[in-house]
NUVO-640357 format. One record per atom (N, C-alpha, C): residue number from 1; x, y, z. Coordinates in pm, whole numbers. Example, Ala and Ser with C-alpha at 12.3 -4.5 7.8 and 13.67 -1.06 7.14 Angstrom:
<atoms>
<atom><k>1</k><px>1319</px><py>-569</py><pz>780</pz></atom>
<atom><k>1</k><px>1230</px><py>-450</py><pz>780</pz></atom>
<atom><k>1</k><px>1320</px><py>-330</py><pz>780</pz></atom>
<atom><k>2</k><px>1285</px><py>-225</py><pz>708</pz></atom>
<atom><k>2</k><px>1367</px><py>-106</py><pz>714</pz></atom>
<atom><k>2</k><px>1290</px><py>3</py><pz>787</pz></atom>
</atoms>
This chain:
<atoms>
<atom><k>1</k><px>-23392</px><py>3234</py><pz>-7802</pz></atom>
<atom><k>1</k><px>-23331</px><py>3361</py><pz>-7832</pz></atom>
<atom><k>1</k><px>-23391</px><py>3467</py><pz>-7741</pz></atom>
<atom><k>2</k><px>-23309</px><py>3551</py><pz>-7689</pz></atom>
<atom><k>2</k><px>-23356</px><py>3659</py><pz>-7604</pz></atom>
<atom><k>2</k><px>-23415</px><py>3769</py><pz>-7692</pz></atom>
<atom><k>3</k><px>-23525</px><py>3825</py><pz>-7651</pz></atom>
<atom><k>3</k><px>-23588</px><py>3930</py><pz>-7729</pz></atom>
<atom><k>3</k><px>-23534</px><py>4067</py><pz>-7694</pz></atom>
<atom><k>4</k><px>-23462</px><py>4078</py><pz>-7584</pz></atom>
<atom><k>4</k><px>-23415</px><py>4209</py><pz>-7542</pz></atom>
<atom><k>4</k><px>-23511</px><py>4275</py><pz>-7447</pz></atom>
<atom><k>5</k><px>-23630</px><py>4222</py><pz>-7430</pz></atom>
<atom><k>5</k><px>-23731</px><py>4279</py><pz>-7339</pz></atom>
<atom><k>5</k><px>-23780</px><py>4171</py><pz>-7246</pz></atom>
<atom><k>6</k><px>-23695</px><py>4122</py><pz>-7163</pz></atom>
<atom><k>6</k><px>-23732</px><py>4013</py><pz>-7074</pz></atom>
<atom><k>6</k><px>-23673</px><py>3884</py><pz>-7125</pz></atom>
<atom><k>7</k><px>-23721</px><py>3773</py><pz>-7071</pz></atom>
<atom><k>7</k><px>-23660</px><py>3646</py><pz>-7108</pz></atom>
<atom><k>7</k><px>-23741</px><py>3565</py><pz>-7209</pz></atom>
<atom><k>8</k><px>-23860</px><py>3613</py><pz>-7249</pz></atom>
<atom><k>8</k><px>-23940</px><py>3539</py><pz>-7347</pz></atom>
<atom><k>8</k><px>-23890</px><py>3569</py><pz>-7488</pz></atom>
<atom><k>9</k><px>-23882</px><py>3467</py><pz>-7576</pz></atom>
<atom><k>9</k><px>-23841</px><py>3494</py><pz>-7714</pz></atom>
<atom><k>9</k><px>-23951</px><py>3568</py><pz>-7789</pz></atom>
<atom><k>10</k><px>-23911</px><py>3646</py><pz>-7887</pz></atom>
<atom><k>10</k><px>-24007</px><py>3715</py><pz>-7972</pz></atom>
<atom><k>10</k><px>-24048</px><py>3620</py><pz>-8084</pz></atom>
<atom><k>11</k><px>-24180</px><py>3610</py><pz>-8110</pz></atom>
<atom><k>11</k><px>-24229</px><py>3519</py><pz>-8213</pz></atom>
<atom><k>11</k><px>-24318</px><py>3593</py><pz>-8312</pz></atom>
<atom><k>12</k><px>-24330</px><py>3537</py><pz>-8433</pz></atom>
<atom><k>12</k><px>-24419</px><py>3597</py><pz>-8532</pz></atom>
<atom><k>12</k><px>-24559</px><py>3538</py><pz>-8516</pz></atom>
<atom><k>13</k><px>-24650</px><py>3572</py><pz>-8611</pz></atom>
<atom><k>13</k><px>-24789</px><py>3528</py><pz>-8598</pz></atom>
<atom><k>13</k><px>-24807</px><py>3377</py><pz>-8606</pz></atom>
<atom><k>14</k><px>-24708</px><py>3304</py><pz>-8659</pz></atom>
<atom><k>14</k><px>-24715</px><py>3158</py><pz>-8667</pz></atom>
<atom><k>14</k><px>-24643</px><py>3091</py><pz>-8549</pz></atom>
<atom><k>15</k><px>-24593</px><py>3170</py><pz>-8455</pz></atom>
<atom><k>15</k><px>-24523</px><py>3115</py><pz>-8341</pz></atom>
<atom><k>15</k><px>-24376</px><py>3088</py><pz>-8368</pz></atom>
<atom><k>16</k><px>-24325</px><py>3129</py><pz>-8485</pz></atom>
<atom><k>16</k><px>-24184</px><py>3109</py><pz>-8518</pz></atom>
<atom><k>16</k><px>-24101</px><py>3216</py><pz>-8448</pz></atom>
<atom><k>17</k><px>-23992</px><py>3176</py><pz>-8391</pz></atom>
<atom><k>17</k><px>-23905</px><py>3268</py><pz>-8321</pz></atom>
<atom><k>17</k><px>-23836</px><py>3361</py><pz>-8421</pz></atom>
<atom><k>18</k><px>-23835</px><py>3491</py><pz>-8392</pz></atom>
<atom><k>18</k><px>-23770</px><py>3590</py><pz>-8479</pz></atom>
<atom><k>18</k><px>-23679</px><py>3679</py><pz>-8395</pz></atom>
<atom><k>19</k><px>-23590</px><py>3748</py><pz>-8463</pz></atom>
<atom><k>19</k><px>-23498</px><py>3840</py><pz>-8396</pz></atom>
<atom><k>19</k><px>-23557</px><py>3980</py><pz>-8394</pz></atom>
<atom><k>20</k><px>-23510</px><py>4062</py><pz>-8303</pz></atom>
<atom><k>20</k><px>-23548</px><py>4202</py><pz>-8304</pz></atom>
<atom><k>20</k><px>-23500</px><py>4262</py><pz>-8434</pz></atom>
<atom><k>21</k><px>-23581</px><py>4340</py><pz>-8504</pz></atom>
<atom><k>21</k><px>-23539</px><py>4398</py><pz>-8631</pz></atom>
<atom><k>21</k><px>-23414</px><py>4485</py><pz>-8620</pz></atom>
<atom><k>22</k><px>-23397</px><py>4557</py><pz>-8509</pz></atom>
<atom><k>22</k><px>-23281</px><py>4644</py><pz>-8496</pz></atom>
<atom><k>22</k><px>-23159</px><py>4571</py><pz>-8440</pz></atom>
<atom><k>23</k><px>-23168</px><py>4440</py><pz>-8426</pz></atom>
<atom><k>23</k><px>-23054</px><py>4356</py><pz>-8389</pz></atom>
<atom><k>23</k><px>-23033</px><py>4255</py><pz>-8500</pz></atom>
<atom><k>24</k><px>-22981</px><py>4297</py><pz>-8616</pz></atom>
<atom><k>24</k><px>-22979</px><py>4209</py><pz>-8733</pz></atom>
<atom><k>24</k><px>-22901</px><py>4080</py><pz>-8714</pz></atom>
<atom><k>25</k><px>-22806</px><py>4076</py><pz>-8625</pz></atom>
<atom><k>25</k><px>-22727</px><py>3955</py><pz>-8608</pz></atom>
<atom><k>25</k><px>-22788</px><py>3854</py><pz>-8512</pz></atom>
<atom><k>26</k><px>-22908</px><py>3879</py><pz>-8462</pz></atom>
<atom><k>26</k><px>-22966</px><py>3794</py><pz>-8358</pz></atom>
<atom><k>26</k><px>-23040</px><py>3671</py><pz>-8409</pz></atom>
<atom><k>27</k><px>-23066</px><py>3661</py><pz>-8538</pz></atom>
<atom><k>27</k><px>-23136</px><py>3541</py><pz>-8588</pz></atom>
<atom><k>27</k><px>-23045</px><py>3421</py><pz>-8571</pz></atom>
<atom><k>28</k><px>-23101</px><py>3309</py><pz>-8529</pz></atom>
<atom><k>28</k><px>-23020</px><py>3189</py><pz>-8502</pz></atom>
<atom><k>28</k><px>-22963</px><py>3127</py><pz>-8627</pz></atom>
<atom><k>29</k><px>-23035</px><py>3137</py><pz>-8738</pz></atom>
<atom><k>29</k><px>-22988</px><py>3077</py><pz>-8862</pz></atom>
<atom><k>29</k><px>-23035</px><py>3161</py><pz>-8979</pz></atom>
<atom><k>30</k><px>-22990</px><py>3126</py><pz>-9098</pz></atom>
<atom><k>30</k><px>-23028</px><py>3200</py><pz>-9218</pz></atom>
<atom><k>30</k><px>-23177</px><py>3197</py><pz>-9243</pz></atom>
<atom><k>31</k><px>-23242</px><py>3084</py><pz>-9210</pz></atom>
<atom><k>31</k><px>-23386</px><py>3072</py><pz>-9234</pz></atom>
<atom><k>31</k><px>-23463</px><py>3169</py><pz>-9145</pz></atom>
<atom><k>32</k><px>-23422</px><py>3184</py><pz>-9019</pz></atom>
<atom><k>32</k><px>-23488</px><py>3277</py><pz>-8928</pz></atom>
<atom><k>32</k><px>-23475</px><py>3420</py><pz>-8976</pz></atom>
<atom><k>33</k><px>-23358</px><py>3455</py><pz>-9022</pz></atom>
<atom><k>33</k><px>-23335</px><py>3589</py><pz>-9072</pz></atom>
<atom><k>33</k><px>-23416</px><py>3613</py><pz>-9200</pz></atom>
<atom><k>34</k><px>-23423</px><py>3514</py><pz>-9288</pz></atom>
<atom><k>34</k><px>-23499</px><py>3527</py><pz>-9412</pz></atom>
<atom><k>34</k><px>-23648</px><py>3547</py><pz>-9382</pz></atom>
<atom><k>35</k><px>-23702</px><py>3472</py><pz>-9283</pz></atom>
<atom><k>35</k><px>-23843</px><py>3490</py><pz>-9245</pz></atom>
<atom><k>35</k><px>-23868</px><py>3632</py><pz>-9196</pz></atom>
<atom><k>36</k><px>-23778</px><py>3683</py><pz>-9114</pz></atom>
<atom><k>36</k><px>-23792</px><py>3818</py><pz>-9060</pz></atom>
<atom><k>36</k><px>-23788</px><py>3920</py><pz>-9174</pz></atom>
<atom><k>37</k><px>-23693</px><py>3905</py><pz>-9265</pz></atom>
<atom><k>37</k><px>-23681</px><py>4001</py><pz>-9375</pz></atom>
<atom><k>37</k><px>-23802</px><py>3996</py><pz>-9467</pz></atom>
<atom><k>38</k><px>-23857</px><py>3876</py><pz>-9493</pz></atom>
<atom><k>38</k><px>-23979</px><py>3866</py><pz>-9576</pz></atom>
<atom><k>38</k><px>-24094</px><py>3939</py><pz>-9508</pz></atom>
<atom><k>39</k><px>-24105</px><py>3927</py><pz>-9377</pz></atom>
<atom><k>39</k><px>-24213</px><py>3993</py><pz>-9303</pz></atom>
<atom><k>39</k><px>-24195</px><py>4145</py><pz>-9306</pz></atom>
<atom><k>40</k><px>-24074</px><py>4192</py><pz>-9285</pz></atom>
<atom><k>40</k><px>-24050</px><py>4336</py><pz>-9275</pz></atom>
<atom><k>40</k><px>-24050</px><py>4405</py><pz>-9411</pz></atom>
<atom><k>41</k><px>-24010</px><py>4334</py><pz>-9515</pz></atom>
<atom><k>41</k><px>-23991</px><py>4399</py><pz>-9644</pz></atom>
<atom><k>41</k><px>-24087</px><py>4352</py><pz>-9752</pz></atom>
<atom><k>42</k><px>-24206</px><py>4306</py><pz>-9713</pz></atom>
<atom><k>42</k><px>-24308</px><py>4271</py><pz>-9813</pz></atom>
<atom><k>42</k><px>-24344</px><py>4397</py><pz>-9890</pz></atom>
<atom><k>43</k><px>-24370</px><py>4384</py><pz>-10020</pz></atom>
<atom><k>43</k><px>-24409</px><py>4504</py><pz>-10095</pz></atom>
<atom><k>43</k><px>-24542</px><py>4559</py><pz>-10047</pz></atom>
<atom><k>44</k><px>-24557</px><py>4689</py><pz>-10051</pz></atom>
<atom><k>44</k><px>-24682</px><py>4753</py><pz>-10013</pz></atom>
<atom><k>44</k><px>-24785</px><py>4728</py><pz>-10122</pz></atom>
<atom><k>45</k><px>-24911</px><py>4711</py><pz>-10083</pz></atom>
<atom><k>45</k><px>-25018</px><py>4682</py><pz>-10177</pz></atom>
<atom><k>45</k><px>-25081</px><py>4814</py><pz>-10224</pz></atom>
<atom><k>46</k><px>-25060</px><py>4852</py><pz>-10351</pz></atom>
<atom><k>46</k><px>-25114</px><py>4979</py><pz>-10399</pz></atom>
<atom><k>46</k><px>-25266</px><py>4980</py><pz>-10413</pz></atom>
<atom><k>47</k><px>-25331</px><py>4863</py><pz>-10411</pz></atom>
<atom><k>47</k><px>-25477</px><py>4857</py><pz>-10426</pz></atom>
<atom><k>47</k><px>-25549</px><py>4892</py><pz>-10295</pz></atom>
<atom><k>48</k><px>-25480</px><py>4884</py><pz>-10183</pz></atom>
<atom><k>48</k><px>-25541</px><py>4914</py><pz>-10054</pz></atom>
<atom><k>48</k><px>-25537</px><py>5064</py><pz>-10026</pz></atom>
<atom><k>49</k><px>-25628</px><py>5113</py><pz>-9942</pz></atom>
<atom><k>49</k><px>-25616</px><py>5252</py><pz>-9897</pz></atom>
<atom><k>49</k><px>-25485</px><py>5265</py><pz>-9818</pz></atom>
<atom><k>50</k><px>-25436</px><py>5384</py><pz>-9806</pz></atom>
<atom><k>50</k><px>-25315</px><py>5407</py><pz>-9728</pz></atom>
<atom><k>50</k><px>-25344</px><py>5507</py><pz>-9617</pz></atom>
<atom><k>51</k><px>-25254</px><py>5516</py><pz>-9522</pz></atom>
<atom><k>51</k><px>-25269</px><py>5608</py><pz>-9411</pz></atom>
<atom><k>51</k><px>-25171</px><py>5724</py><pz>-9426</pz></atom>
<atom><k>52</k><px>-25206</px><py>5836</py><pz>-9366</pz></atom>
<atom><k>52</k><px>-25116</px><py>5950</py><pz>-9356</pz></atom>
<atom><k>52</k><px>-25106</px><py>5984</py><pz>-9208</pz></atom>
<atom><k>53</k><px>-24985</px><py>5984</py><pz>-9155</pz></atom>
<atom><k>53</k><px>-24961</px><py>6025</py><pz>-9017</pz></atom>
<atom><k>53</k><px>-24904</px><py>6166</py><pz>-9022</pz></atom>
<atom><k>54</k><px>-24979</px><py>6261</py><pz>-8967</pz></atom>
<atom><k>54</k><px>-24940</px><py>6401</py><pz>-8976</pz></atom>
<atom><k>54</k><px>-24970</px><py>6473</py><pz>-8845</pz></atom>
<atom><k>55</k><px>-24891</px><py>6575</py><pz>-8812</pz></atom>
<atom><k>55</k><px>-24919</px><py>6650</py><pz>-8690</pz></atom>
<atom><k>55</k><px>-25048</px><py>6729</py><pz>-8702</pz></atom>
<atom><k>56</k><px>-25123</px><py>6729</py><pz>-8594</pz></atom>
<atom><k>56</k><px>-25247</px><py>6806</py><pz>-8588</pz></atom>
<atom><k>56</k><px>-25234</px><py>6912</py><pz>-8480</pz></atom>
<atom><k>57</k><px>-25344</px><py>6975</py><pz>-8446</pz></atom>
<atom><k>57</k><px>-25340</px><py>7083</py><pz>-8346</pz></atom>
<atom><k>57</k><px>-25297</px><py>7036</py><pz>-8207</pz></atom>
<atom><k>58</k><px>-25327</px><py>6911</py><pz>-8173</pz></atom>
<atom><k>58</k><px>-25293</px><py>6865</py><pz>-8037</pz></atom>
<atom><k>58</k><px>-25227</px><py>6727</py><pz>-8039</pz></atom>
<atom><k>59</k><px>-25149</px><py>6699</py><pz>-8140</pz></atom>
<atom><k>59</k><px>-25081</px><py>6570</py><pz>-8150</pz></atom>
<atom><k>59</k><px>-25090</px><py>6517</py><pz>-8292</pz></atom>
<atom><k>60</k><px>-25037</px><py>6399</py><pz>-8313</pz></atom>
<atom><k>60</k><px>-25038</px><py>6340</py><pz>-8447</pz></atom>
<atom><k>60</k><px>-25173</px><py>6273</py><pz>-8475</pz></atom>
<atom><k>61</k><px>-25216</px><py>6281</py><pz>-8600</pz></atom>
<atom><k>61</k><px>-25343</px><py>6222</py><pz>-8642</pz></atom>
<atom><k>61</k><px>-25319</px><py>6127</py><pz>-8759</pz></atom>
<atom><k>62</k><px>-25400</px><py>6021</py><pz>-8765</pz></atom>
<atom><k>62</k><px>-25398</px><py>5928</py><pz>-8878</pz></atom>
<atom><k>62</k><px>-25516</px><py>5959</py><pz>-8968</pz></atom>
<atom><k>63</k><px>-25487</px><py>5975</py><pz>-9096</pz></atom>
<atom><k>63</k><px>-25590</px><py>5998</py><pz>-9197</pz></atom>
<atom><k>63</k><px>-25586</px><py>5881</py><pz>-9294</pz></atom>
<atom><k>64</k><px>-25702</px><py>5831</py><pz>-9336</pz></atom>
<atom><k>64</k><px>-25706</px><py>5726</py><pz>-9437</pz></atom>
<atom><k>64</k><px>-25735</px><py>5790</py><pz>-9572</pz></atom>
<atom><k>65</k><px>-25656</px><py>5751</py><pz>-9674</pz></atom>
<atom><k>65</k><px>-25671</px><py>5808</py><pz>-9808</pz></atom>
<atom><k>65</k><px>-25680</px><py>5695</py><pz>-9909</pz></atom>
<atom><k>66</k><px>-25738</px><py>5725</py><pz>-10025</pz></atom>
<atom><k>66</k><px>-25747</px><py>5632</py><pz>-10137</pz></atom>
<atom><k>66</k><px>-25655</px><py>5680</py><pz>-10248</pz></atom>
<atom><k>67</k><px>-25618</px><py>5591</py><pz>-10336</pz></atom>
<atom><k>67</k><px>-25539</px><py>5629</py><pz>-10452</pz></atom>
<atom><k>67</k><px>-25394</px><py>5587</py><pz>-10439</pz></atom>
<atom><k>68</k><px>-25311</px><py>5642</py><pz>-10526</pz></atom>
<atom><k>68</k><px>-25170</px><py>5610</py><pz>-10530</pz></atom>
<atom><k>68</k><px>-25097</px><py>5673</py><pz>-10412</pz></atom>
<atom><k>69</k><px>-25008</px><py>5598</py><pz>-10351</pz></atom>
<atom><k>69</k><px>-24930</px><py>5648</py><pz>-10237</pz></atom>
<atom><k>69</k><px>-24832</px><py>5753</py><pz>-10288</pz></atom>
<atom><k>70</k><px>-24836</px><py>5875</py><pz>-10231</pz></atom>
<atom><k>70</k><px>-24744</px><py>5979</py><pz>-10278</pz></atom>
<atom><k>70</k><px>-24600</px><py>5950</py><pz>-10237</pz></atom>
<atom><k>71</k><px>-24503</px><py>5988</py><pz>-10321</pz></atom>
<atom><k>71</k><px>-24363</px><py>5962</py><pz>-10290</pz></atom>
<atom><k>71</k><px>-24308</px><py>6064</py><pz>-10190</pz></atom>
<atom><k>72</k><px>-24191</px><py>6035</py><pz>-10137</pz></atom>
<atom><k>72</k><px>-24122</px><py>6128</py><pz>-10047</pz></atom>
<atom><k>72</k><px>-24099</px><py>6259</py><pz>-10122</pz></atom>
<atom><k>73</k><px>-24127</px><py>6369</py><pz>-10054</pz></atom>
<atom><k>73</k><px>-24112</px><py>6501</py><pz>-10113</pz></atom>
<atom><k>73</k><px>-24240</px><py>6558</py><pz>-10169</pz></atom>
<atom><k>74</k><px>-24342</px><py>6473</py><pz>-10190</pz></atom>
<atom><k>74</k><px>-24469</px><py>6520</py><pz>-10246</pz></atom>
<atom><k>74</k><px>-24539</px><py>6610</py><pz>-10144</pz></atom>
<atom><k>75</k><px>-24616</px><py>6703</py><pz>-10196</pz></atom>
<atom><k>75</k><px>-24697</px><py>6790</py><pz>-10109</pz></atom>
<atom><k>75</k><px>-24840</px><py>6739</py><pz>-10110</pz></atom>
<atom><k>76</k><px>-24907</px><py>6749</py><pz>-9996</pz></atom>
<atom><k>76</k><px>-25047</px><py>6710</py><pz>-9988</pz></atom>
<atom><k>76</k><px>-25120</px><py>6802</py><pz>-9892</pz></atom>
<atom><k>77</k><px>-25251</px><py>6803</py><pz>-9903</pz></atom>
<atom><k>77</k><px>-25333</px><py>6889</py><pz>-9818</pz></atom>
<atom><k>77</k><px>-25425</px><py>6802</py><pz>-9733</pz></atom>
<atom><k>78</k><px>-25426</px><py>6830</py><pz>-9605</pz></atom>
<atom><k>78</k><px>-25515</px><py>6762</py><pz>-9509</pz></atom>
<atom><k>78</k><px>-25581</px><py>6870</py><pz>-9424</pz></atom>
<atom><k>79</k><px>-25711</px><py>6868</py><pz>-9417</pz></atom>
<atom><k>79</k><px>-25784</px><py>6966</py><pz>-9336</pz></atom>
<atom><k>79</k><px>-25739</px><py>7109</py><pz>-9364</pz></atom>
<atom><k>80</k><px>-25725</px><py>7142</py><pz>-9492</pz></atom>
<atom><k>80</k><px>-25686</px><py>7276</py><pz>-9538</pz></atom>
<atom><k>80</k><px>-25547</px><py>7319</py><pz>-9491</pz></atom>
<atom><k>81</k><px>-25461</px><py>7225</py><pz>-9458</pz></atom>
<atom><k>81</k><px>-25322</px><py>7254</py><pz>-9420</pz></atom>
<atom><k>81</k><px>-25230</px><py>7182</py><pz>-9517</pz></atom>
<atom><k>82</k><px>-25119</px><py>7246</py><pz>-9551</pz></atom>
<atom><k>82</k><px>-25022</px><py>7188</py><pz>-9644</pz></atom>
<atom><k>82</k><px>-24919</px><py>7105</py><pz>-9568</pz></atom>
<atom><k>83</k><px>-24889</px><py>6987</py><pz>-9623</pz></atom>
<atom><k>83</k><px>-24791</px><py>6894</py><pz>-9565</pz></atom>
<atom><k>83</k><px>-24696</px><py>6847</py><pz>-9673</pz></atom>
<atom><k>84</k><px>-24580</px><py>6797</py><pz>-9629</pz></atom>
<atom><k>84</k><px>-24485</px><py>6736</py><pz>-9720</pz></atom>
<atom><k>84</k><px>-24452</px><py>6597</py><pz>-9670</pz></atom>
<atom><k>85</k><px>-24448</px><py>6500</py><pz>-9763</pz></atom>
<atom><k>85</k><px>-24418</px><py>6361</py><pz>-9729</pz></atom>
<atom><k>85</k><px>-24268</px><py>6351</py><pz>-9696</pz></atom>
<atom><k>86</k><px>-24239</px><py>6296</py><pz>-9577</pz></atom>
<atom><k>86</k><px>-24100</px><py>6280</py><pz>-9534</pz></atom>
<atom><k>86</k><px>-24054</px><py>6135</py><pz>-9539</pz></atom>
<atom><k>87</k><px>-24150</px><py>6042</py><pz>-9537</pz></atom>
<atom><k>87</k><px>-24116</px><py>5900</py><pz>-9538</pz></atom>
<atom><k>87</k><px>-24239</px><py>5821</py><pz>-9579</pz></atom>
<atom><k>88</k><px>-24216</px><py>5706</py><pz>-9643</pz></atom>
<atom><k>88</k><px>-24325</px><py>5613</py><pz>-9676</pz></atom>
<atom><k>88</k><px>-24287</px><py>5478</py><pz>-9618</pz></atom>
<atom><k>89</k><px>-24378</px><py>5419</py><pz>-9542</pz></atom>
<atom><k>89</k><px>-24349</px><py>5290</py><pz>-9479</pz></atom>
<atom><k>89</k><px>-24478</px><py>5216</py><pz>-9452</pz></atom>
<atom><k>90</k><px>-24475</px><py>5134</py><pz>-9348</pz></atom>
<atom><k>90</k><px>-24593</px><py>5056</py><pz>-9308</pz></atom>
<atom><k>90</k><px>-24671</px><py>5131</py><pz>-9201</pz></atom>
<atom><k>91</k><px>-24796</px><py>5094</py><pz>-9188</pz></atom>
<atom><k>91</k><px>-24882</px><py>5152</py><pz>-9086</pz></atom>
<atom><k>91</k><px>-24822</px><py>5131</py><pz>-8948</pz></atom>
<atom><k>92</k><px>-24835</px><py>5229</py><pz>-8858</pz></atom>
<atom><k>92</k><px>-24788</px><py>5212</py><pz>-8721</pz></atom>
<atom><k>92</k><px>-24884</px><py>5129</py><pz>-8635</pz></atom>
<atom><k>93</k><px>-24999</px><py>5091</py><pz>-8691</pz></atom>
<atom><k>93</k><px>-25097</px><py>5013</py><pz>-8617</pz></atom>
<atom><k>93</k><px>-25058</px><py>4865</py><pz>-8619</pz></atom>
<atom><k>94</k><px>-25060</px><py>4798</py><pz>-8505</pz></atom>
<atom><k>94</k><px>-25024</px><py>4655</py><pz>-8501</pz></atom>
<atom><k>94</k><px>-25112</px><py>4571</py><pz>-8594</pz></atom>
<atom><k>95</k><px>-25049</px><py>4487</py><pz>-8675</pz></atom>
<atom><k>95</k><px>-25121</px><py>4396</py><pz>-8763</pz></atom>
<atom><k>95</k><px>-25177</px><py>4461</py><pz>-8889</pz></atom>
<atom><k>96</k><px>-25158</px><py>4591</py><pz>-8906</pz></atom>
<atom><k>96</k><px>-25209</px><py>4663</py><pz>-9023</pz></atom>
<atom><k>96</k><px>-25098</px><py>4671</py><pz>-9126</pz></atom>
<atom><k>97</k><px>-25120</px><py>4613</py><pz>-9243</pz></atom>
<atom><k>97</k><px>-25017</px><py>4607</py><pz>-9346</pz></atom>
<atom><k>97</k><px>-25031</px><py>4714</py><pz>-9453</pz></atom>
<atom><k>98</k><px>-25118</px><py>4812</py><pz>-9430</pz></atom>
<atom><k>98</k><px>-25132</px><py>4920</py><pz>-9527</pz></atom>
<atom><k>98</k><px>-25007</px><py>5007</py><pz>-9527</pz></atom>
<atom><k>99</k><px>-24988</px><py>5076</py><pz>-9638</pz></atom>
<atom><k>99</k><px>-24881</px><py>5175</py><pz>-9646</pz></atom>
<atom><k>99</k><px>-24917</px><py>5293</py><pz>-9557</pz></atom>
<atom><k>100</k><px>-24815</px><py>5362</py><pz>-9510</pz></atom>
<atom><k>100</k><px>-24836</px><py>5483</py><pz>-9432</pz></atom>
<atom><k>100</k><px>-24740</px><py>5590</py><pz>-9481</pz></atom>
<atom><k>101</k><px>-24794</px><py>5706</py><pz>-9508</pz></atom>
<atom><k>101</k><px>-24716</px><py>5822</py><pz>-9548</pz></atom>
<atom><k>101</k><px>-24695</px><py>5905</py><pz>-9421</pz></atom>
<atom><k>102</k><px>-24571</px><py>5933</py><pz>-9390</pz></atom>
<atom><k>102</k><px>-24538</px><py>6015</py><pz>-9274</pz></atom>
<atom><k>102</k><px>-24513</px><py>6157</py><pz>-9326</pz></atom>
<atom><k>103</k><px>-24586</px><py>6253</py><pz>-9274</pz></atom>
<atom><k>103</k><px>-24581</px><py>6389</py><pz>-9328</pz></atom>
<atom><k>103</k><px>-24556</px><py>6490</py><pz>-9217</pz></atom>
<atom><k>104</k><px>-24496</px><py>6599</py><pz>-9255</pz></atom>
<atom><k>104</k><px>-24474</px><py>6713</py><pz>-9166</pz></atom>
<atom><k>104</k><px>-24532</px><py>6838</py><pz>-9231</pz></atom>
<atom><k>105</k><px>-24560</px><py>6939</py><pz>-9150</pz></atom>
<atom><k>105</k><px>-24613</px><py>7065</py><pz>-9205</pz></atom>
<atom><k>105</k><px>-24518</px><py>7117</py><pz>-9310</pz></atom>
<atom><k>106</k><px>-24573</px><py>7163</py><pz>-9419</pz></atom>
<atom><k>106</k><px>-24493</px><py>7217</py><pz>-9530</pz></atom>
<atom><k>106</k><px>-24461</px><py>7362</py><pz>-9500</pz></atom>
<atom><k>107</k><px>-24333</px><py>7390</py><pz>-9478</pz></atom>
<atom><k>107</k><px>-24290</px><py>7526</py><pz>-9446</pz></atom>
<atom><k>107</k><px>-24296</px><py>7620</py><pz>-9565</pz></atom>
<atom><k>108</k><px>-24315</px><py>7566</py><pz>-9687</pz></atom>
<atom><k>108</k><px>-24322</px><py>7652</py><pz>-9806</pz></atom>
<atom><k>108</k><px>-24458</px><py>7713</py><pz>-9825</pz></atom>
<atom><k>109</k><px>-24558</px><py>7663</py><pz>-9752</pz></atom>
<atom><k>109</k><px>-24695</px><py>7710</py><pz>-9774</pz></atom>
<atom><k>109</k><px>-24720</px><py>7846</py><pz>-9710</pz></atom>
</atoms>
């Protein structure tokens, strides 16, 4: 299967060939697609610390936090600045399965 980035197939950590996530029809069979979906949609572990990706003075910063992952729309404070959660997903770090809260500056503050 073509990965879309050259001629090498894209594989998971076990060496199994997978499709690009944004090309849902590219899996060769139902089993390949099921493996990809299990990898992408595993439930987040609430017992682990989570990350917050938020804009800082000179770019985006990652903050590690403990506790319950805040839902979309929640307000939080980082470095004495108010933020609002815009999305909750996985960490942007390769191989890191922690939850990540994506936040933007809260205009209501």
